[in-house]
C-alpha positions as CSV (number, residue, x, y, z in Angstrom):
1,M,0.0,0.0,0.0
2,K,2.9,2.3,0.8
3,G,4.5,1.5,-2.5
4,L,1.2,2.3,-4.3
5,G,1.1,5.6,-2.5
6,I,4.6,6.5,-3.7
7,V,3.6,5.6,-7.3
8,R,0.3,7.6,-7.1
9,R,2.2,10.6,-5.8
10,L,4.8,10.4,-8.5
11,T,2.3,10.0,-11.4
12,S,-0.2,12.6,-10.2
13,P,-0.4,16.0,-12.2
14,L,2.4,18.1,-10.8
15,A,1.7,21.1,-8.5
16,P,4.4,23.7,-8.8
17,L,6.5,24.6,-5.6
18,G,4.9,27.9,-5.0
19,G,7.5,30.2,-6.7
20,A,10.5,28.6,-4.9
21,Y,13.9,29.8,-5.8
22,F,16.7,27.3,-5.6
23,H,19.8,29.1,-4.3
24,W,21.7,25.9,-3.6
25,I,21.1,24.8,-7.2
26,D,22.9,28.1,-8.1
27,A,25.9,27.0,-6.0
28,I,26.0,23.7,-8.1
29,R,25.7,25.6,-11.3
30,G,28.6,27.9,-10.2
31,C,30.8,25.0,-9.4
32,A,30.0,23.5,-12.9
33,A,31.1,26.8,-14.4
34,V,34.4,26.7,-12.6
35,A,34.9,23.1,-13.7
36,I,34.7,24.3,-17.3
37,L,37.3,27.0,-16.6
38,V,39.7,24.4,-15.1
39,W,39.1,22.0,-18.1
40,H,39.8,24.7,-20.6
41,Y,42.8,26.0,-18.8
42,Q,44.8,23.8,-21.2
43,H,44.1,26.3,-23.9
44,F,46.8,28.5,-22.5
45,Y,49.3,26.0,-23.8
46,F,47.9,26.0,-27.4
47,R,50.1,27.6,-30.1
48,S,47.5,27.9,-32.8
49,G,43.9,26.8,-33.4
50,G,43.4,23.1,-32.3
51,D,47.2,22.7,-31.8
52,N,47.8,21.2,-28.4
53,P,51.6,21.2,-28.4
54,T,53.5,18.0,-28.5
55,G,54.8,16.9,-25.1
56,F,52.2,18.9,-23.1
57,Q,52.1,17.4,-19.6
58,H,48.8,17.9,-17.9
59,E,50.5,17.3,-14.6
60,L,52.3,20.6,-14.8
61,Q,49.1,22.6,-14.6
62,P,48.7,24.4,-11.3
63,F,47.1,22.6,-8.4
64,Y,46.9,19.4,-10.5
65,G,46.7,17.2,-7.5
66,P,43.5,18.5,-5.9
67,L,42.0,19.4,-9.3
68,T,42.9,16.3,-11.2
69,V,39.3,15.3,-11.7
70,L,38.4,18.7,-13.2
71,Y,41.5,18.8,-15.4
72,Q,40.7,15.3,-16.8
73,H,37.0,15.2,-16.8
74,G,35.8,18.9,-16.3
75,Y,34.0,18.7,-19.7
76,F,31.3,16.6,-18.1
77,A,30.1,19.8,-16.3
78,V,28.2,20.4,-19.6
79,Q,26.0,17.4,-18.8
80,L,25.4,18.7,-15.3
81,F,24.3,22.0,-16.9
82,W,21.8,20.1,-18.9
83,V,20.4,18.3,-15.8
84,I,20.1,21.7,-14.0
85,S,18.4,23.2,-17.1
86,G,15.7,20.4,-17.1
87,F,15.2,20.9,-13.3
88,V,14.9,24.6,-13.7
89,F,12.6,24.5,-16.7
90,A,10.4,22.0,-14.8
91,S,10.3,24.2,-11.7
92,V,9.3,27.3,-13.9
93,Y,6.9,25.8,-16.4
94,A,5.3,22.7,-14.9
95,G,1.6,23.5,-14.5
96,T,1.7,26.5,-16.8
97,I,0.8,27.3,-20.4
98,P,3.0,30.1,-21.7
99,T,2.3,31.4,-25.2
100,S,4.8,30.6,-27.8
101,R,5.7,34.3,-28.0
102,E,6.3,34.5,-24.2
103,F,8.4,31.3,-24.2
104,F,10.5,32.4,-27.2
105,V,11.1,35.9,-26.1
106,N,12.1,34.9,-22.6
107,R,14.6,32.4,-24.0
108,F,15.9,34.8,-26.6
109,A,16.3,37.6,-24.1
110,R,18.2,35.3,-21.7
111,L,20.5,33.7,-24.2
112,Y,21.1,35.6,-27.4
113,P,22.4,39.1,-26.5
114,L,25.5,37.8,-24.8
115,H,25.9,35.0,-27.4
116,F,25.9,37.6,-30.2
117,A,28.2,39.9,-28.3
118,T,30.8,37.3,-27.6
119,L,30.5,35.9,-31.2
120,V,31.4,39.2,-32.6
121,L,34.2,39.7,-30.1
122,V,35.8,36.3,-30.9
123,A,35.4,37.1,-34.6
124,V,37.3,40.3,-34.2
125,L,40.0,38.6,-32.1
126,Q,40.5,35.7,-34.5
127,A,40.6,38.2,-37.4
128,I,43.5,40.0,-35.6
129,S,45.2,36.7,-35.0
130,Y,45.0,35.6,-38.5
131,H,46.1,39.0,-39.8
132,R,49.2,39.2,-37.5
133,Y,50.2,35.5,-37.2
134,G,48.5,33.7,-40.1
135,Q,46.6,31.4,-37.8
136,F,43.7,31.3,-35.5
137,Q,43.8,30.7,-31.7
138,I,42.2,27.6,-30.0
139,Y,39.5,26.8,-32.6
140,Q,40.1,26.7,-36.4
141,N,36.8,26.9,-38.2
142,N,36.3,30.6,-38.2
143,D,34.9,31.3,-41.7
144,A,31.8,33.1,-42.9
145,Y,29.9,29.8,-43.1
146,H,30.5,28.9,-39.4
147,F,29.9,32.5,-38.4
148,L,26.3,32.2,-39.9
149,L,25.8,28.9,-38.1
150,N,26.7,30.5,-34.9
151,L,24.6,33.6,-35.7
152,G,21.6,31.2,-36.1
153,F,22.4,29.4,-32.9
154,V,22.8,26.1,-34.9
155,S,26.5,25.8,-34.6
156,H,26.3,22.2,-33.4
157,W,23.3,20.9,-35.2
158,G,25.3,18.6,-37.6
159,F,26.0,21.2,-40.2
160,E,29.5,22.2,-38.9
161,A,33.0,20.9,-39.9
162,G,34.1,21.3,-36.2
163,Y,34.3,23.7,-33.3
164,S,34.3,27.4,-34.3
165,F,34.4,30.9,-32.9
166,N,33.1,30.8,-29.3
167,A,32.9,27.0,-29.4
168,P,31.5,26.4,-25.8
169,V,28.2,27.7,-27.1
170,W,27.8,24.3,-28.8
171,S,26.1,22.9,-25.7
172,V,23.5,25.8,-25.6
173,S,23.0,25.3,-29.4
174,V,22.1,21.7,-28.9
175,E,19.9,22.7,-25.9
176,V,17.9,25.2,-28.0
177,F,16.6,22.2,-30.0
178,I,15.5,20.6,-26.7
179,Y,13.9,23.8,-25.5
180,I,11.7,23.8,-28.8
181,L,10.6,20.2,-28.1
182,F,9.9,21.0,-24.4
183,W,7.7,23.9,-25.3
184,A,5.9,21.9,-28.1
185,T,5.0,19.1,-25.5
186,L,4.6,21.2,-22.4
187,R,0.8,20.8,-22.3
188,Y,1.2,17.0,-21.8
189,V,4.7,16.3,-20.4
190,F,3.9,16.7,-16.7
191,V,0.3,15.5,-16.8
192,A,1.3,12.1,-15.4
193,G,3.9,13.4,-13.1
194,I,7.4,11.8,-13.5
195,V,6.1,9.5,-16.3
196,G,6.4,12.0,-19.1
197,P,10.0,13.1,-18.4
198,L,11.1,9.5,-18.0
199,L,9.5,8.5,-21.3
200,F,11.2,11.3,-23.1
201,A,14.5,10.4,-21.5
202,A,14.0,6.8,-22.5
203,L,13.2,7.9,-26.1
204,F,16.4,9.8,-26.4
205,M,18.4,7.0,-24.8
206,A,16.9,4.7,-27.5
207,L,17.9,7.1,-30.2
208,M,21.5,7.1,-28.8
209,G,21.6,3.3,-28.5
210,L,20.4,3.0,-32.2
211,K,23.0,5.5,-33.2
212,V,20.5,7.7,-34.9
213,P,22.4,10.7,-36.4
214,G,22.0,13.9,-34.4
215,P,23.7,15.8,-31.7
216,F,20.6,16.3,-29.6
217,W,19.9,12.9,-28.0
218,E,22.4,13.0,-25.2
219,C,21.3,16.5,-24.2
220,G,17.7,15.3,-24.2
221,V,18.5,12.4,-21.8
222,Y,20.1,14.6,-19.2
223,F,17.6,17.5,-19.6
224,Y,14.5,15.2,-19.1
225,F,16.2,13.4,-16.1
226,G,16.5,16.9,-14.7
227,C,12.8,17.4,-15.2
228,A,12.2,14.0,-13.5
229,S,14.4,15.1,-10.6
230,Y,12.2,18.1,-10.1
231,V,9.1,16.1,-10.2
232,W,10.5,13.8,-7.4
233,L,11.5,16.8,-5.3
234,A,8.1,18.4,-5.7
235,S,6.2,15.3,-5.1
236,F,8.0,14.6,-1.8
237,R,8.5,18.2,-0.6
238,E,6.5,17.4,2.6
239,R,8.8,14.5,3.3
240,N,12.0,16.3,2.4
241,G,14.1,13.9,4.4
242,V,13.4,11.3,1.6
243,N,14.7,13.8,-0.9
244,S,17.9,14.4,1.0
245,V,18.6,10.6,1.5
246,L,17.8,9.9,-2.2
247,G,20.2,12.6,-3.3
248,L,23.0,11.3,-1.1
249,C,22.4,7.7,-2.2
250,A,22.4,8.7,-5.9
251,I,25.6,10.7,-5.4
252,A,27.3,7.8,-3.6
253,A,26.1,5.2,-6.2
254,G,27.0,7.3,-9.2
255,S,30.5,8.2,-7.8
256,A,31.2,4.5,-6.9
257,Y,30.1,3.4,-10.4
258,L,32.3,6.0,-12.2
259,A,35.3,5.2,-9.9
260,S,35.0,1.5,-10.3
261,G,36.2,1.5,-13.9
262,L,33.5,-1.2,-14.7
263,P,32.8,-1.6,-18.4
264,G,29.5,-0.1,-19.5
265,P,28.2,3.3,-20.3
266,G,29.4,6.1,-18.0
267,M,26.2,7.9,-18.6
268,V,24.6,5.7,-16.0
269,G,27.0,6.9,-13.3
270,R,26.9,10.5,-14.4
271,L,23.1,10.5,-14.5
272,A,23.0,9.1,-10.9
273,L,25.7,11.6,-9.7
274,F,24.3,14.7,-11.4
275,C,20.6,14.0,-10.5
276,G,21.7,13.2,-7.0
277,L,23.6,16.5,-6.7
278,V,20.6,18.5,-8.0
279,I,18.0,16.7,-5.8
280,L,20.3,17.1,-2.7
281,A,20.7,20.9,-3.5
282,G,17.0,21.2,-4.1
283,S,16.2,19.6,-0.8
284,A,18.7,21.9,0.9
285,D,16.7,24.8,-0.4
286,I,13.5,23.4,1.0
287,W,15.3,22.9,4.4
288,D,16.7,26.4,4.2
289,R,13.9,28.4,5.7
290,E,16.1,31.4,6.5
291,H,17.5,31.5,2.9
292,R,21.1,31.2,3.8
293,G,21.7,29.7,0.4
294,A,20.9,33.2,-1.1
295,R,24.6,34.0,-0.6
296,F,25.2,31.8,-3.6
297,A,22.8,33.6,-5.9
298,W,25.7,35.5,-7.6
299,L,27.2,32.2,-8.6
300,G,24.1,31.3,-10.5
301,N,23.8,34.7,-12.0
302,I,27.3,34.9,-13.5
303,T,27.4,31.3,-14.8
304,Y,26.3,32.1,-18.4
305,S,28.8,35.0,-18.6
306,V,31.7,32.8,-17.2
307,Y,30.8,30.2,-19.8
308,L,30.7,32.5,-22.8
309,L,33.4,35.0,-21.8
310,H,36.3,32.7,-21.0
311,I,37.2,31.9,-24.6
312,P,37.5,35.4,-25.8
313,V,39.6,36.2,-22.7
314,Q,41.9,33.2,-23.4
315,I,42.2,34.2,-27.1
316,A,43.1,37.8,-26.0
317,V,45.6,36.6,-23.5
318,L,47.2,34.3,-26.1
319,L,47.6,37.1,-28.5
320,L,49.3,39.2,-25.9
321,M,51.6,36.3,-25.1
322,N,52.5,36.2,-28.8
323,A,53.0,40.0,-29.0
324,W,55.1,40.1,-26.0
325,G,57.1,36.9,-26.5
326,V,55.8,35.3,-23.2
327,D,56.5,31.6,-23.0
328,R,53.4,29.4,-22.6
329,A,55.1,27.9,-19.6
330,I,53.8,30.9,-17.5
331,A,50.5,29.0,-17.3
332,N,52.3,26.5,-15.0
333,Q,52.4,29.2,-12.3
334,S,49.8,29.1,-9.6
335,W,49.4,32.9,-9.5
336,F,48.6,32.8,-13.3
337,F,45.8,30.2,-12.6
338,L,44.3,32.1,-9.7
339,S,44.5,35.4,-11.7
340,F,42.6,33.8,-14.5
341,I,39.8,32.4,-12.2
342,A,39.5,35.8,-10.4
343,V,39.5,37.8,-13.6
344,M,36.8,35.6,-15.0
345,C,34.6,36.0,-11.9
346,G,35.1,39.7,-11.9
347,L,34.4,40.1,-15.6
348,A,31.3,37.8,-15.5
349,T,30.0,39.7,-12.5
350,A,30.2,43.0,-14.4
351,S,28.8,41.4,-17.6
352,Y,25.7,40.2,-15.6
353,R,25.1,43.5,-14.0
354,F,25.8,45.9,-16.8
355,F,25.1,43.9,-19.9
356,E,23.1,40.7,-19.4
357,L,20.4,42.1,-17.1
358,P,19.9,45.4,-19.0
359,M,19.8,43.6,-22.4
360,R,17.4,41.1,-21.0
361,R,15.1,43.7,-19.8
362,W,15.4,45.7,-23.0
363,V,14.6,42.8,-25.3
364,R,11.6,41.7,-23.2
365,R,10.3,45.3,-23.1
366,R,10.8,45.7,-26.9
367,L,9.2,42.4,-27.7
368,S,6.5,42.6,-24.9
369,A,7.1,39.3,-23.3
370,A,5.5,38.4,-20.0
371,P,8.2,38.1,-17.4
372,T,7.0,34.7,-16.0
373,P,4.5,32.1,-17.1
374,V,1.1,31.9,-15.4
375,P,0.0,28.7,-13.5
376,V,-3.1,27.1,-14.8
377,Q,-5.7,24.7,-13.3
378,N,-5.4,21.9,-15.8
379,A,-2.8,21.5,-18.4
380,L,-5.0,19.5,-20.7
381,S,-7.9,22.0,-20.7
382,P,-8.4,23.4,-24.2
383,T,-9.3,26.8,-22.8
384,D,-6.3,27.2,-20.4
385,S,-4.1,28.5,-23.1
386,K,-6.3,31.6,-23.1
387,S,-6.1,32.0,-19.3
388,R,-3.9,34.9,-18.0
């Protein structure tokens, strides 16, 4: 009977968590952004686009001992971003019916202005590099064709010859496709609670297993598991101890699986680890009645700027190294590493306050988008889409 009660709770139409803001999720998101910075630190050793110098020793990078996991596997922070995106989208849109205009404008205002600005900045820096040195920095495919792909936010939809311009935006490009699918199915995806997100995740897993061409399937798996994580958290918010225990168990199981070296898809371990982290952080926000986690809000705020600004910063530094004849070995110094992290946090904070936020508000005002979606009574009612 108890088991039936759990199933009934998880498969019931989802009630939103009353406008909750997840500050501890912001902390996890900020840590993921730092992981990307550590993973991409190796770019400081590159001598031209895509040219990781022969004999490069990862172990010489600063603080390699404590940061080994991030230096070797930091790129998996992208998958953590996807899980967090699914969780956040479910928390914002479950039980709502935004219009297509509202949904599009809110996404466009959030993502495109900084993407466009950094795309142009990288294009200018790469043009300077090619003019002065006859080569590009870090990424090679910086022609007009790839510029247009980036301009249309389809830089990683299968039309590209490789990474180009501000290449980390590839993960956002792939996610845009999932956003479109999410909006198109929003009326139905949460009607049966956790069932819909798990079905979508299973569908994308099947497409991956069948090796169906397309770069979107992996993102879809992580995104919809993020949605499922939110459904679980919301379903058991009154028994939040269950959420905390589940999160801890998932983290332990995922970590053990990944550390074991057992044959099989690492995705299983990463899904357990990342969903566990998100559920644990979400449960911490429910426990945190005094909002102590609000101190981490700035980490969540600057994540997108950290993610999109670090490549133009690295290209600029590499150009200065070339101009001043500075040996790449300077990157071995701990002060150089700490300066890079500090500069990125400072620039990202300024970017968020003086560019991201003002541009977001300007775009929404110009395109008249509602700031937030409006909850509805029944996501299947044909009249709900007209309710405001």
